[in-house]
Every structure is written in structure tokens, then in C-alpha cells.
N, C-alpha and C positions, 0 to 999 in steps of 0.2 A: 248063254252068255254069262260072263263073270261080272260080279259087282264088287267094286272097291269100296270098302267101308272107311269111314273117317278114322276108326280105331287102327286100321292097318297103316294108314298114312302117318298117323301120330307115332306109331311104333318105329317106323323107318326114320322119322325125324329125330327121335330120341337116340336111336342107334348111331346116326351120323354125328349128332352133337357129342355123344359120349366118345366116339372114335376121335373126333377132332380134339377134344380136351385131353385125351390120353396121348395123342401125338405131341401136343404142345408141352405136356408134362415131361415126356421123354426127351425132347429137345432141350428143355430148360435144365433137366438133371444132367444131361451129357455135357452141357457147356460149363457147368459149375463143378466139374470133376476135381476133387481135391488133390488127385495124383498128378494133374497136369499143371506144370509150373506157370504162374502168371507172368506176363511180359507187358511192359509199358512201352507205348510207341509215341513218337513225336513226329508231326508233319513239319518238315524243314525246307528251307531254301539255302543254297550255298551263297555265302557272302564273298565279296571281292578279296577279302583277306584269307579265304580258305576255311573260315569257321562256318557253322550252320546255325541259322536263326530259326527258332520255332515260329510257325505261322498257323493260321486257322486250319483245322482238320479238313474242312471242305475242299481246300486247295489240292489235297492229295487224291481226291476222288476223281480227278479229271482224266486219269489213266496214263498210259505210257506216252512218252514224248513231252511230258510236262517237266518243268524245272523244279517241281515240288516232289519230294520223296519222303518215305517213312524211314525213321531211324528207330530201331528196336533196342531196348535196354540201354539207351544212352543216359548220360547225366545231364539233367536240365538245371541250369542256373536261373533261379526265379528272379534274380536281380537284373540280369542282362537279357534273359530270354534265349541265351545261346545253349546249344546242345552239343556235348562232346562225348567221345567214346561210342559204344554201341556198334551196331552193324546194320547194313542195308538189306541183308538177307533175312527174309521172313523166317523166324524159327519154326520148325515143324512141331506139331502136336503140342501147342501151347494155347492158353487163353490170352488173346492180345486185346488190350484196352488202351485207347488213346488217353493221354494225360487229362483230357477233358471229361473222361468217363465213358465215352462212346466205344462200343465194341468195333474193332477193326476187322473187316472181312477180307478185303483185297490187300494189295500191297505190291509195289513194283520196286525193282532195284537190283543191283548186281551183288557180287560177293565181297566187295571191298568193305573195310571197316571205316566207320566215320571217324574223322580226326578233328582237327581244329582246336583252337584255344578256348579258354573259358572266360 
């Protein structure tokens, strides 16, 4: 019969912990790539006048079929909360951060450009 010693189990635990730490380091390093352009996103809802009003980021997390969408690289008017310009198409190979500071992982929308007044 084979005996498992406490030393062997501790060695496996250290290996697993080191591997997990290395994985997290790689993910963090890849997401902060200086060669990847940063993009700011705003969760918005279309207003009756055709403009887009910024809303809470959580509202865009509901998925497709929602009236809330992300606008990427739009101009946010902090006075009115309206967003103009930008695009609904998620830019490829970019670091996308919501104006609130949250990293944007998903994103739905077509290829149209966001319009509206300011």
C-alpha cells in the first residue's frame, strides 16, 4: 500500500495556488495592454426626440431585446446626461470601460452610428 504524507499534499496545494496566481497575473497583464486603445462606453436609452440619455450601466446588462444599449466612444454631456456621436458597434480589440469605471464585457447593438443632439 501507498501512504500519502502531509508533505505531498502541501506541495500540491502550493503548486495549485502558484498556478492560480500566475493565471490571474497573465489575465491582468493582457487586459492592460498599452497597445490596445481604450474606449469609453455609455449605457443609454433613446429619448422621444431622438437623442440618447445616459442611464445606469446595470440596465445594459439585461441582454438583447432591451431598450438600453451601449454607445462606444460617444460624447457625454455631463450637464444634461445626453450622449451624442459614437457607435453602437462594439470596437474589436479594445479595452472598454464604462464611464462609471466598470469594465464592459458584453455589448449588444447594430452597426448604426449614434446621433442625437446635445
